[in-house]
ZADOTI-890406 format. One record per residue (C-alpha): x, y, z; residue number from 1. Coordinates in steps of 0.5 Angstrom, whole numbers. Layout:
ZADOTI-890406
<nuse><px>X</px><py>Y</py><pz>Z</pz><pos>NUM</pos></nuse>
...
This chain:
ZADOTI-890406
<nuse><px>68</px><py>-106</py><pz>-112</pz><pos>1</pos></nuse>
<nuse><px>73</px><py>-111</py><pz>-109</pz><pos>2</pos></nuse>
<nuse><px>78</px><py>-114</py><pz>-114</pz><pos>3</pos></nuse>
<nuse><px>76</px><py>-110</py><pz>-120</pz><pos>4</pos></nuse>
<nuse><px>78</px><py>-104</py><pz>-125</pz><pos>5</pos></nuse>
<nuse><px>76</px><py>-99</py><pz>-120</pz><pos>6</pos></nuse>
<nuse><px>83</px><py>-100</py><pz>-116</pz><pos>7</pos></nuse>
<nuse><px>87</px><py>-96</py><pz>-121</pz><pos>8</pos></nuse>
<nuse><px>82</px><py>-90</py><pz>-120</pz><pos>9</pos></nuse>
<nuse><px>84</px><py>-90</py><pz>-113</pz><pos>10</pos></nuse>
<nuse><px>91</px><py>-89</py><pz>-115</pz><pos>11</pos></nuse>
<nuse><px>89</px><py>-84</py><pz>-120</pz><pos>12</pos></nuse>
<nuse><px>85</px><py>-80</py><pz>-114</pz><pos>13</pos></nuse>
<nuse><px>92</px><py>-81</py><pz>-110</pz><pos>14</pos></nuse>
<nuse><px>96</px><py>-78</py><pz>-115</pz><pos>15</pos></nuse>
<nuse><px>91</px><py>-72</py><pz>-116</pz><pos>16</pos></nuse>
<nuse><px>92</px><py>-71</py><pz>-108</pz><pos>17</pos></nuse>
<nuse><px>85</px><py>-69</py><pz>-107</pz><pos>18</pos></nuse>
<nuse><px>80</px><py>-71</py><pz>-101</pz><pos>19</pos></nuse>
<nuse><px>76</px><py>-77</py><pz>-103</pz><pos>20</pos></nuse>
<nuse><px>71</px><py>-82</py><pz>-99</pz><pos>21</pos></nuse>
<nuse><px>72</px><py>-89</py><pz>-101</pz><pos>22</pos></nuse>
<nuse><px>66</px><py>-93</py><pz>-101</pz><pos>23</pos></nuse>
<nuse><px>67</px><py>-101</py><pz>-102</pz><pos>24</pos></nuse>
<nuse><px>63</px><py>-106</py><pz>-104</pz><pos>25</pos></nuse>
<nuse><px>63</px><py>-114</py><pz>-104</pz><pos>26</pos></nuse>
<nuse><px>62</px><py>-118</py><pz>-110</pz><pos>27</pos></nuse>
<nuse><px>57</px><py>-124</py><pz>-110</pz><pos>28</pos></nuse>
<nuse><px>58</px><py>-130</py><pz>-114</pz><pos>29</pos></nuse>
<nuse><px>64</px><py>-126</py><pz>-118</pz><pos>30</pos></nuse>
<nuse><px>59</px><py>-120</py><pz>-120</pz><pos>31</pos></nuse>
<nuse><px>58</px><py>-113</py><pz>-117</pz><pos>32</pos></nuse>
<nuse><px>52</px><py>-113</py><pz>-112</pz><pos>33</pos></nuse>
<nuse><px>45</px><py>-110</py><pz>-113</pz><pos>34</pos></nuse>
<nuse><px>47</px><py>-104</py><pz>-108</pz><pos>35</pos></nuse>
<nuse><px>51</px><py>-101</py><pz>-114</pz><pos>36</pos></nuse>
<nuse><px>45</px><py>-100</py><pz>-118</pz><pos>37</pos></nuse>
<nuse><px>42</px><py>-95</py><pz>-113</pz><pos>38</pos></nuse>
<nuse><px>48</px><py>-91</py><pz>-115</pz><pos>39</pos></nuse>
<nuse><px>48</px><py>-92</py><pz>-123</pz><pos>40</pos></nuse>
<nuse><px>43</px><py>-96</py><pz>-127</pz><pos>41</pos></nuse>
<nuse><px>48</px><py>-101</py><pz>-130</pz><pos>42</pos></nuse>
<nuse><px>51</px><py>-103</py><pz>-123</pz><pos>43</pos></nuse>
<nuse><px>58</px><py>-103</py><pz>-125</pz><pos>44</pos></nuse>
<nuse><px>64</px><py>-101</py><pz>-122</pz><pos>45</pos></nuse>
<nuse><px>68</px><py>-96</py><pz>-122</pz><pos>46</pos></nuse>
<nuse><px>63</px><py>-90</py><pz>-120</pz><pos>47</pos></nuse>
<nuse><px>65</px><py>-83</py><pz>-118</pz><pos>48</pos></nuse>
<nuse><px>61</px><py>-78</py><pz>-115</pz><pos>49</pos></nuse>
<nuse><px>63</px><py>-71</py><pz>-115</pz><pos>50</pos></nuse>
<nuse><px>60</px><py>-66</py><pz>-111</pz><pos>51</pos></nuse>
<nuse><px>62</px><py>-59</py><pz>-112</pz><pos>52</pos></nuse>
<nuse><px>61</px><py>-54</py><pz>-106</pz><pos>53</pos></nuse>
<nuse><px>55</px><py>-50</py><pz>-107</pz><pos>54</pos></nuse>
<nuse><px>52</px><py>-55</py><pz>-112</pz><pos>55</pos></nuse>
<nuse><px>45</px><py>-59</py><pz>-112</pz><pos>56</pos></nuse>
<nuse><px>46</px><py>-66</py><pz>-113</pz><pos>57</pos></nuse>
<nuse><px>52</px><py>-69</py><pz>-115</pz><pos>58</pos></nuse>
<nuse><px>54</px><py>-72</py><pz>-121</pz><pos>59</pos></nuse>
<nuse><px>56</px><py>-80</py><pz>-122</pz><pos>60</pos></nuse>
<nuse><px>61</px><py>-81</py><pz>-127</pz><pos>61</pos></nuse>
<nuse><px>62</px><py>-88</py><pz>-130</pz><pos>62</pos></nuse>
<nuse><px>67</px><py>-92</py><pz>-134</pz><pos>63</pos></nuse>
<nuse><px>74</px><py>-91</py><pz>-133</pz><pos>64</pos></nuse>
<nuse><px>76</px><py>-87</py><pz>-139</pz><pos>65</pos></nuse>
<nuse><px>71</px><py>-82</py><pz>-137</pz><pos>66</pos></nuse>
<nuse><px>72</px><py>-82</py><pz>-130</pz><pos>67</pos></nuse>
<nuse><px>80</px><py>-81</py><pz>-131</pz><pos>68</pos></nuse>
<nuse><px>79</px><py>-75</py><pz>-137</pz><pos>69</pos></nuse>
<nuse><px>74</px><py>-71</py><pz>-132</pz><pos>70</pos></nuse>
<nuse><px>78</px><py>-72</py><pz>-126</pz><pos>71</pos></nuse>
<nuse><px>84</px><py>-70</py><pz>-130</pz><pos>72</pos></nuse>
<nuse><px>81</px><py>-64</py><pz>-133</pz><pos>73</pos></nuse>
<nuse><px>79</px><py>-61</py><pz>-127</pz><pos>74</pos></nuse>
<nuse><px>84</px><py>-63</py><pz>-122</pz><pos>75</pos></nuse>
<nuse><px>90</px><py>-66</py><pz>-125</pz><pos>76</pos></nuse>
<nuse><px>92</px><py>-63</py><pz>-132</pz><pos>77</pos></nuse>
<nuse><px>99</px><py>-65</py><pz>-130</pz><pos>78</pos></nuse>
<nuse><px>97</px><py>-72</py><pz>-132</pz><pos>79</pos></nuse>
<nuse><px>95</px><py>-70</py><pz>-139</pz><pos>80</pos></nuse>
<nuse><px>101</px><py>-68</py><pz>-145</pz><pos>81</pos></nuse>
<nuse><px>101</px><py>-62</py><pz>-148</pz><pos>82</pos></nuse>
<nuse><px>96</px><py>-62</py><pz>-154</pz><pos>83</pos></nuse>
<nuse><px>98</px><py>-57</py><pz>-159</pz><pos>84</pos></nuse>
<nuse><px>105</px><py>-57</py><pz>-163</pz><pos>85</pos></nuse>
<nuse><px>108</px><py>-50</py><pz>-162</pz><pos>86</pos></nuse>
<nuse><px>105</px><py>-45</py><pz>-167</pz><pos>87</pos></nuse>
<nuse><px>99</px><py>-50</py><pz>-169</pz><pos>88</pos></nuse>
<nuse><px>94</px><py>-49</py><pz>-164</pz><pos>89</pos></nuse>
<nuse><px>87</px><py>-51</py><pz>-167</pz><pos>90</pos></nuse>
<nuse><px>90</px><py>-54</py><pz>-173</pz><pos>91</pos></nuse>
<nuse><px>88</px><py>-61</py><pz>-176</pz><pos>92</pos></nuse>
<nuse><px>94</px><py>-65</py><pz>-175</pz><pos>93</pos></nuse>
<nuse><px>97</px><py>-60</py><pz>-170</pz><pos>94</pos></nuse>
<nuse><px>97</px><py>-64</py><pz>-164</pz><pos>95</pos></nuse>
<nuse><px>103</px><py>-67</py><pz>-161</pz><pos>96</pos></nuse>
<nuse><px>105</px><py>-74</py><pz>-161</pz><pos>97</pos></nuse>
<nuse><px>104</px><py>-75</py><pz>-154</pz><pos>98</pos></nuse>
<nuse><px>97</px><py>-72</py><pz>-154</pz><pos>99</pos></nuse>
<nuse><px>95</px><py>-77</py><pz>-159</pz><pos>100</pos></nuse>
<nuse><px>98</px><py>-83</py><pz>-156</pz><pos>101</pos></nuse>
<nuse><px>94</px><py>-80</py><pz>-149</pz><pos>102</pos></nuse>
<nuse><px>87</px><py>-80</py><pz>-153</pz><pos>103</pos></nuse>
<nuse><px>89</px><py>-87</py><pz>-156</pz><pos>104</pos></nuse>
<nuse><px>90</px><py>-90</py><pz>-150</pz><pos>105</pos></nuse>
<nuse><px>84</px><py>-87</py><pz>-146</pz><pos>106</pos></nuse>
<nuse><px>80</px><py>-92</py><pz>-151</pz><pos>107</pos></nuse>
<nuse><px>85</px><py>-97</py><pz>-152</pz><pos>108</pos></nuse>
<nuse><px>85</px><py>-100</py><pz>-145</pz><pos>109</pos></nuse>
<nuse><px>78</px><py>-102</py><pz>-144</pz><pos>110</pos></nuse>
<nuse><px>76</px><py>-102</py><pz>-152</pz><pos>111</pos></nuse>
<nuse><px>82</px><py>-107</py><pz>-154</pz><pos>112</pos></nuse>
<nuse><px>86</px><py>-110</py><pz>-149</pz><pos>113</pos></nuse>
<nuse><px>81</px><py>-111</py><pz>-143</pz><pos>114</pos></nuse>
<nuse><px>76</px><py>-115</py><pz>-147</pz><pos>115</pos></nuse>
<nuse><px>82</px><py>-120</py><pz>-149</pz><pos>116</pos></nuse>
<nuse><px>83</px><py>-121</py><pz>-142</pz><pos>117</pos></nuse>
<nuse><px>76</px><py>-122</py><pz>-140</pz><pos>118</pos></nuse>
<nuse><px>76</px><py>-128</py><pz>-145</pz><pos>119</pos></nuse>
<nuse><px>82</px><py>-131</py><pz>-142</pz><pos>120</pos></nuse>
<nuse><px>78</px><py>-130</py><pz>-135</pz><pos>121</pos></nuse>
<nuse><px>72</px><py>-134</py><pz>-138</pz><pos>122</pos></nuse>
<nuse><px>76</px><py>-139</py><pz>-141</pz><pos>123</pos></nuse>
<nuse><px>80</px><py>-141</py><pz>-135</pz><pos>124</pos></nuse>
<nuse><px>73</px><py>-141</py><pz>-131</pz><pos>125</pos></nuse>
<nuse><px>70</px><py>-146</py><pz>-136</pz><pos>126</pos></nuse>
<nuse><px>77</px><py>-150</py><pz>-135</pz><pos>127</pos></nuse>
<nuse><px>77</px><py>-150</py><pz>-128</pz><pos>128</pos></nuse>
<nuse><px>69</px><py>-150</py><pz>-126</pz><pos>129</pos></nuse>
<nuse><px>66</px><py>-155</py><pz>-131</pz><pos>130</pos></nuse>
<nuse><px>63</px><py>-161</py><pz>-128</pz><pos>131</pos></nuse>
<nuse><px>68</px><py>-167</py><pz>-128</pz><pos>132</pos></nuse>
<nuse><px>64</px><py>-171</py><pz>-134</pz><pos>133</pos></nuse>
<nuse><px>64</px><py>-165</py><pz>-139</pz><pos>134</pos></nuse>
<nuse><px>71</px><py>-163</py><pz>-137</pz><pos>135</pos></nuse>
<nuse><px>74</px><py>-166</py><pz>-143</pz><pos>136</pos></nuse>
<nuse><px>69</px><py>-163</py><pz>-148</pz><pos>137</pos></nuse>
<nuse><px>70</px><py>-156</py><pz>-144</pz><pos>138</pos></nuse>
<nuse><px>78</px><py>-156</py><pz>-144</pz><pos>139</pos></nuse>
<nuse><px>77</px><py>-158</py><pz>-152</pz><pos>140</pos></nuse>
<nuse><px>73</px><py>-152</py><pz>-153</pz><pos>141</pos></nuse>
<nuse><px>77</px><py>-147</py><pz>-149</pz><pos>142</pos></nuse>
<nuse><px>83</px><py>-150</py><pz>-152</pz><pos>143</pos></nuse>
<nuse><px>81</px><py>-148</py><pz>-159</pz><pos>144</pos></nuse>
<nuse><px>78</px><py>-141</py><pz>-158</pz><pos>145</pos></nuse>
<nuse><px>85</px><py>-140</py><pz>-154</pz><pos>146</pos></nuse>
<nuse><px>89</px><py>-143</py><pz>-160</pz><pos>147</pos></nuse>
<nuse><px>85</px><py>-140</py><pz>-166</pz><pos>148</pos></nuse>
<nuse><px>83</px><py>-133</py><pz>-163</pz><pos>149</pos></nuse>
<nuse><px>85</px><py>-131</py><pz>-156</pz><pos>150</pos></nuse>
<nuse><px>93</px><py>-132</py><pz>-156</pz><pos>151</pos></nuse>
<nuse><px>94</px><py>-129</py><pz>-163</pz><pos>152</pos></nuse>
<nuse><px>91</px><py>-123</py><pz>-161</pz><pos>153</pos></nuse>
<nuse><px>94</px><py>-123</py><pz>-154</pz><pos>154</pos></nuse>
<nuse><px>101</px><py>-124</py><pz>-158</pz><pos>155</pos></nuse>
<nuse><px>99</px><py>-118</py><pz>-163</pz><pos>156</pos></nuse>
<nuse><px>97</px><py>-113</py><pz>-157</pz><pos>157</pos></nuse>
<nuse><px>103</px><py>-115</py><pz>-152</pz><pos>158</pos></nuse>
<nuse><px>108</px><py>-114</py><pz>-158</pz><pos>159</pos></nuse>
<nuse><px>105</px><py>-108</py><pz>-160</pz><pos>160</pos></nuse>
<nuse><px>105</px><py>-105</py><pz>-153</pz><pos>161</pos></nuse>
<nuse><px>113</px><py>-107</py><pz>-153</pz><pos>162</pos></nuse>
<nuse><px>114</px><py>-103</py><pz>-159</pz><pos>163</pos></nuse>
<nuse><px>110</px><py>-97</py><pz>-156</pz><pos>164</pos></nuse>
<nuse><px>114</px><py>-97</py><pz>-150</pz><pos>165</pos></nuse>
<nuse><px>121</px><py>-97</py><pz>-154</pz><pos>166</pos></nuse>
<nuse><px>119</px><py>-92</py><pz>-158</pz><pos>167</pos></nuse>
<nuse><px>115</px><py>-87</py><pz>-153</pz><pos>168</pos></nuse>
<nuse><px>117</px><py>-80</py><pz>-154</pz><pos>169</pos></nuse>
<nuse><px>122</px><py>-75</py><pz>-150</pz><pos>170</pos></nuse>
<nuse><px>126</px><py>-81</py><pz>-148</pz><pos>171</pos></nuse>
<nuse><px>120</px><py>-86</py><pz>-146</pz><pos>172</pos></nuse>
<nuse><px>119</px><py>-89</py><pz>-140</pz><pos>173</pos></nuse>
<nuse><px>112</px><py>-88</py><pz>-140</pz><pos>174</pos></nuse>
<nuse><px>107</px><py>-89</py><pz>-146</pz><pos>175</pos></nuse>
<nuse><px>106</px><py>-82</py><pz>-148</pz><pos>176</pos></nuse>
<nuse><px>113</px><py>-80</py><pz>-146</pz><pos>177</pos></nuse>
<nuse><px>118</px><py>-79</py><pz>-140</pz><pos>178</pos></nuse>
<nuse><px>112</px><py>-77</py><pz>-135</pz><pos>179</pos></nuse>
<nuse><px>107</px><py>-81</py><pz>-132</pz><pos>180</pos></nuse>
<nuse><px>100</px><py>-79</py><pz>-135</pz><pos>181</pos></nuse>
<nuse><px>93</px><py>-82</py><pz>-134</pz><pos>182</pos></nuse>
<nuse><px>93</px><py>-87</py><pz>-139</pz><pos>183</pos></nuse>
<nuse><px>99</px><py>-90</py><pz>-135</pz><pos>184</pos></nuse>
<nuse><px>94</px><py>-91</py><pz>-129</pz><pos>185</pos></nuse>
<nuse><px>89</px><py>-94</py><pz>-133</pz><pos>186</pos></nuse>
<nuse><px>94</px><py>-99</py><pz>-137</pz><pos>187</pos></nuse>
<nuse><px>96</px><py>-101</py><pz>-130</pz><pos>188</pos></nuse>
<nuse><px>91</px><py>-106</py><pz>-128</pz><pos>189</pos></nuse>
<nuse><px>90</px><py>-110</py><pz>-135</pz><pos>190</pos></nuse>
<nuse><px>98</px><py>-110</py><pz>-135</pz><pos>191</pos></nuse>
<nuse><px>98</px><py>-112</py><pz>-128</pz><pos>192</pos></nuse>
<nuse><px>93</px><py>-117</py><pz>-128</pz><pos>193</pos></nuse>
<nuse><px>96</px><py>-120</py><pz>-135</pz><pos>194</pos></nuse>
<nuse><px>103</px><py>-120</py><pz>-132</pz><pos>195</pos></nuse>
<nuse><px>106</px><py>-127</py><pz>-131</pz><pos>196</pos></nuse>
<nuse><px>99</px><py>-130</py><pz>-135</pz><pos>197</pos></nuse>
<nuse><px>97</px><py>-130</py><pz>-142</pz><pos>198</pos></nuse>
<nuse><px>104</px><py>-130</py><pz>-145</pz><pos>199</pos></nuse>
<nuse><px>106</px><py>-124</py><pz>-142</pz><pos>200</pos></nuse>
<nuse><px>113</px><py>-126</py><pz>-139</pz><pos>201</pos></nuse>
<nuse><px>119</px><py>-122</py><pz>-138</pz><pos>202</pos></nuse>
<nuse><px>123</px><py>-126</py><pz>-143</pz><pos>203</pos></nuse>
<nuse><px>118</px><py>-125</py><pz>-148</pz><pos>204</pos></nuse>
<nuse><px>117</px><py>-117</py><pz>-147</pz><pos>205</pos></nuse>
<nuse><px>122</px><py>-114</py><pz>-143</pz><pos>206</pos></nuse>
<nuse><px>121</px><py>-107</py><pz>-144</pz><pos>207</pos></nuse>
<nuse><px>114</px><py>-108</py><pz>-142</pz><pos>208</pos></nuse>
<nuse><px>115</px><py>-112</py><pz>-136</pz><pos>209</pos></nuse>
<nuse><px>120</px><py>-106</py><pz>-134</pz><pos>210</pos></nuse>
<nuse><px>114</px><py>-101</py><pz>-135</pz><pos>211</pos></nuse>
<nuse><px>109</px><py>-105</py><pz>-131</pz><pos>212</pos></nuse>
<nuse><px>115</px><py>-105</py><pz>-125</pz><pos>213</pos></nuse>
<nuse><px>116</px><py>-98</py><pz>-126</pz><pos>214</pos></nuse>
<nuse><px>108</px><py>-96</py><pz>-125</pz><pos>215</pos></nuse>
<nuse><px>108</px><py>-101</py><pz>-119</pz><pos>216</pos></nuse>
<nuse><px>114</px><py>-98</py><pz>-116</pz><pos>217</pos></nuse>
<nuse><px>111</px><py>-91</py><pz>-116</pz><pos>218</pos></nuse>
<nuse><px>109</px><py>-88</py><pz>-109</pz><pos>219</pos></nuse>
<nuse><px>102</px><py>-86</py><pz>-111</pz><pos>220</pos></nuse>
<nuse><px>101</px><py>-93</py><pz>-113</pz><pos>221</pos></nuse>
<nuse><px>104</px><py>-96</py><pz>-107</pz><pos>222</pos></nuse>
<nuse><px>99</px><py>-91</py><pz>-103</pz><pos>223</pos></nuse>
<nuse><px>93</px><py>-94</py><pz>-107</pz><pos>224</pos></nuse>
<nuse><px>95</px><py>-101</py><pz>-106</pz><pos>225</pos></nuse>
<nuse><px>96</px><py>-100</py><pz>-98</pz><pos>226</pos></nuse>
<nuse><px>89</px><py>-97</py><pz>-98</pz><pos>227</pos></nuse>
<nuse><px>86</px><py>-103</py><pz>-101</pz><pos>228</pos></nuse>
<nuse><px>90</px><py>-108</py><pz>-96</pz><pos>229</pos></nuse>
<nuse><px>87</px><py>-104</py><pz>-91</pz><pos>230</pos></nuse>
<nuse><px>80</px><py>-105</py><pz>-93</pz><pos>231</pos></nuse>
<nuse><px>80</px><py>-112</py><pz>-96</pz><pos>232</pos></nuse>
<nuse><px>86</px><py>-115</py><pz>-93</pz><pos>233</pos></nuse>
<nuse><px>90</px><py>-116</py><pz>-99</pz><pos>234</pos></nuse>
<nuse><px>91</px><py>-114</py><pz>-106</pz><pos>235</pos></nuse>
<nuse><px>90</px><py>-118</py><pz>-112</pz><pos>236</pos></nuse>
<nuse><px>91</px><py>-115</py><pz>-119</pz><pos>237</pos></nuse>
<nuse><px>88</px><py>-121</py><pz>-122</pz><pos>238</pos></nuse>
<nuse><px>82</px><py>-120</py><pz>-126</pz><pos>239</pos></nuse>
């Protein structure tokens, strides 16, 4: 789906270096088209159809976290950190810090960070698309929501991520340590969309800003962006 979170799944596929067929859909009034409901009942994106050799019907995977976990489990274990500390296999609290971060961010990307960015998008649309005669009221309502709820939560999350990048294991560089993992790919979209918006600036969050720059400089990311440009004519990481 154009201009959607599906862009990062394309990067994941590029990073895994597996054969795939890309099918794109155009938005209709900002929403996914009805045709997507023929693929999955909710009609949302991203969706991945997996067809194993010799299998019958393909399986349809929805939700970015599930798609990433499934593809990494089967095709890219190098994109997941080591799970167990040496000698503590299968024990409670035997997991590595890298793996605990990995599982946390699989859920955090969509469960915590993205809802705030969606709210920011909705408030922007309220400000810009309200009829002229009610615009002052709409601006006042949006401003109150931003000041009382949205901006404090965005600041808390961006500060948290700044600290997480600084404290990442093994010298850092990525959220789970010194190597790219699937959660960095998942986080690339919300952070790329937030970059320069919603208070996310280089001056305020330099480590997080540099982290997003590292992601966007990676070869797999660039290949995914080029495929998007080839299909859509441009690449827009905004929501």
